[in-house]
Steps between C-alpha positions, in 0.01 A plus 500: 500500500719189434745386771773522226474664158788464262497710178736491204792332684808457283822348631816457292840349560794686351756232429830479303304321230238766469171608663255225604142604567387263773165675574334692222216744584328266751183606686297304754318548830436291813207546733505419870381139546574411137755255361652607170682228311792594264598223255743471210818328394840552660627840396157640437544768769268350769750529792680811375164687491448437873866535604501841327226618733709432807841612380624140484650508151881567486561857404712522290454328256127518569315824464132589539439717196137604555180428678324542834406255770252655746474318831328670798482822294880502455707417197735216574711584198570851633610388850855505636671178603439578866125558436476173306689310770235613750224363278672169400414238754249731667220611271619287206650159554648236264520125488787386276532184291781337689476544880837333560678786315293759686536370855823563685654160570687641803194628682221303660149518346378692803773762482416565134128523572521752784740730314229691298287543811791654687609706198160613371271485804738558796386181677693378804674166436259315733191645328653433157559139596135450604375658173742292285393171662135588446557568132712180463207304634255685269735409210472131583834439682443247773681529834577861411647585838767227451554572132558864584856406600566287191719598204381515137683179397299309762174571309365335185437705187130537578559596860765762395240651269257516792764685693533748207124550503500561878793739459317683218180540712653578837467875467146464359570655160234633270648346179673158456711423199553128453771423232469131390455387858405138421722422195734260681235330712325169443123498434376431849731759664413740219128451566557572873700817430241627250218429741695681772558807284129515403394459865742766628403732218140486609558521872743790467314671210819512295551608145723232335705495183572136420774444241519155343566304184261226620174586328295240690612646832405856392161380376418350846622800697472835317199724456649675199795415271735698282710322238843647418728444202829670427439760767149595384150412621329313213179408675314579827168356614305337781655162564219274376437712192868504407543126539169403335537738202855640461508783244871539429689235291778496757261416786356224282853371440578493873179304574569253223849430638364374835526113518167341455376147502687173461787391286428271205566147623845360418518138383753354743628147524426372841812283503758748377631633831788750495504582873385291789509645850430270794464601869712812448566665835705822554542664843664810625636609836297760685768715659267632769375167633797287399249251352472381138179562313387312188463739206418198277343198668502161314380637162460254210405564138593410140570741217435374149701598198372812324264575791453830677420419864375783715606527864278729710454592865536797738821676581713279730326182382823357360439551128838660414687263737369201310646635176830596660529158668445323161785705349713453816522877558402406855575156654211268552495308827356179357301354213572425139526721187524288187576707184480284188572200721799648678493563876603864554516512880792255503714711262775739619564841350737373234258222393216751481682722238396304189148458644464879560527555124178306462315677788464878529311751713326829428483710812228746617707813497726525194663815629621310806604186309686677216854626562486881474862504376431268210356601168238300317776345294699394807187365675389287206849395396604376845292176509586423140874530566488332841325190365708508180194543279670778301858609428628853541488524119131422456360609837385839380282341230351270754421785735334694216286201419397473867406872501287442186327209676394693804415820318794724586636762262840392368624856543466459880777241520744726682239647740494432877192377701416845642450628145207270444134493616377224735349305213817521294711391794276196537560421135877505565450261794294268283769519224763402757284209618443353148863562386607151593199344332379349827232233530358635827437862603376600845342842473460665840236774484640626171214750421386609853644850473396570141194691374234305304613574149868424573391200702304371200802544272723301738246224543449472122885486468524219754226296328669555163839387636351195670356389171803591294761333720289219657552653842352376825414758756420528872320838521493647852246783545251663740294630207243225453350662188840480330541137616164404356576648160849349476528167680390144417476389859518679837627398840400692812743537795417606853751515789750300291259213429322398177129535558360454146626416152296465184426609142466880508142541382373202703657646813348838423155366449509239771758577777511222762667683789369798696839675466481478122145638512614790713781584249260487210238706681760775569576564130376842391292483176436748223136391465 
């Protein structure tokens, strides 16, 4: 008898714009000690399938129309809210994608860990504390007794995800549902978290449902995989069989969209330098210690015209701060940033205005960087009007041309950001960045939250725009496979310092530094 057996699950959302079938007649099962991977694009129904089992979809507008989900001889879909609440966090636990939004910022890590033990297991506070510290240590959190009193913002992304894993396992559940638990993590931290999940799954004999859009991760971790599209299961098989010989055309399409191999070499002039950075140092004040720490420490590099230069390193290595320091979005402490021969660090805000037209940034999260009160038209028109690149009379035509360039439907010109998918929002952000016809774009993790097919579309779009507009790009990413397929050269950053820089394929085949080797070894592979 499977640990969980789901049959004919159908979930629909009854909205003002009609009925949307999010999960359509889905069936699957999970055995104790098995890891089941669920893959598919955004909106395919991966997460909604699992949220439906635990009563976590908003009702209304959500409604479970049919199906059964037998767990421990009981149907989860027939339970009352009180019965489900007793099971959630006890027999079935979840790890969510973004631990920062799931952890309470006002409570210490320890307080949040002991809560389920007190609620579900009637532990005393002292006994709960001992058990919580044990599980923190098992989850790889060093100095757990001290970190027990820390708050979520004092942990890195990888450490917060470890806390979420400890919290999920603290009541020793039988089934663990992990919803994109490594999406926002760099490759080395991702490898640690995946190794931890696999280790704990074996030691606790857990059944695991692992939801992800990262096919290479699923291949390394899962025993069996189901592929979902438009709410339906299109293929199910043992992991190796599915990846080696996919039967459905959609599965084949997903696998073909995964970045593979190196970019074709770009013929760059070694003397045509657009950006020269020398000994760039940026530091921030640590409010706890009162000391300043160097986020960027004496970094130097050149960026040639029409080049895509990759910038890689772990979370907290200083990648994003380098890009923001170049654009003066944060103030550098010392060094030099020469853009087309002009020293930027000496310019004040007024002097930077004409330069900003020539330098733009694409941020990681377009939902956070787009103004929710501005339509697509307002968003794309603003830089054109501000830099006087269009008049009020012709600005609409210019906006429509931009929408065409980045693949947005012209009919969406009056829509707001929340009415678009993640990939479409990133297209809006790219349209805004190229509106001023810049010479340099700094792209900060622009595809990290996108599934493989949408990611491929965005990367193809960026390559097309670089060629069409003679753009130069600094591409910041923790996805080394993407960097390899896109960038001409790569520089590797660790603790704010430049440890290695070279032609992409040469660096891949012959890394000189141990840190670079560790990063490359941590990349999950499809083969």
